Phi, psi and omega in degrees: 000127179283164177299323181295319179295316179299321181296317183285334179279342177287129180306143184302319183295329178288324179289327182272346185302310180302318179293322179297323178297317180292321178295319178296321177296320177299313181294317181295325181304315181278325181297324180274358179074020182291337180296337180289345180268348181259061179226159177296324180297318179292321178297318179295321182290329185251013186297322179293317178297317180293318179297321178294322178296317179296317180295323183279326189258338176059245185300324179298321179297322178297314180297320179296317180296311181298318180295319179295319179296315179300319180295318180299316180290317181297321180277356177057043178255154179291148178140354183297322180297316179297321179294323178293320174300317179297322178298317177296321179293318186275327188240356184093166186300306187292307182289324177298317177295319181297316180292323178295317179297318179299312180295317180295320180294316178299315179295319179295321177296321179298316178296315180302312182294321179295317180293319180293322179294318186282316190230342191313289185295319181297312181295318180297321180294316183288327184263009184307318181300334183263325185250008184305309182292321177299316180297315181298316179293321181292317182292325180295326181237039189302315183296315181297314180294318180297317180297320178299313182296326179284326183284322183279116184279043180251344185252132179304136184301319183294327180290320178291339174288326188271313188304315180301331179294329180275345183255010174074026178291132178298146183301315183298317179296315179301311183295316182294315179295323177296312182301312182290318187292335182264358180298311183302312180297321179297320179295322179297309183289324177294325177296318175297317180295329180298330178262013185297320182301313181294322180295315181291323178297330179275001179081016180259192178227149181298140181269096181278352179292346179300329181292339180255010181282154178303327181297333179263314185293320183296315175298323178296317178295324176297317177296322180296319178296319177298326179297329180271356181303316177301325178296316178296321179296317178299316180296319180295320180295321178297317181291329181286000000 
């Protein structure tokens, strides 16, 4: 049985259910006013309370943080930057970045699976005459392209979650490239968050412009170019 046959035999409501859950989560997030809690002002106001919770609960606090981060990414709602800052403040630069990466990867995988379940095979089959060559090229170098898209901070995170599902990228490749590709950015924001307490005590605000500074962007672009190096090598070998 081909993937396309399996896809068409699966009842429509079952294929759409995961995506419907994520859409419902997105709507509930704003309907319940949860977006008002994912701001720097709210983090500053509750930093003592949050720090006490982490100190008292330990591993449970880590699980709550990772789950909250995964939900924010899965529901495609704004707030990931604030959560990464909070991770650096609450757990330190390294562990804060690690927990943020774990949550972001889990949330991104949820979006990928939901999109692939709802539209992946069907959309690829119908659009094959138009996206066939793009799909073949992307799948052949899926890890390199995915790593490039994650490293370059020009593409919306939610968009990079969806497109690979329509281009037939394997789940393992998608998850690994996502995990590796978001580490540098997570470390930058977690590092800023790690110094958040001192900044707030001095009456200041965290300087998020550091993420767009040449000192950060140029190394990221360099890593992105290296990610595409295998693609270039393959093309050169074919021509040779």
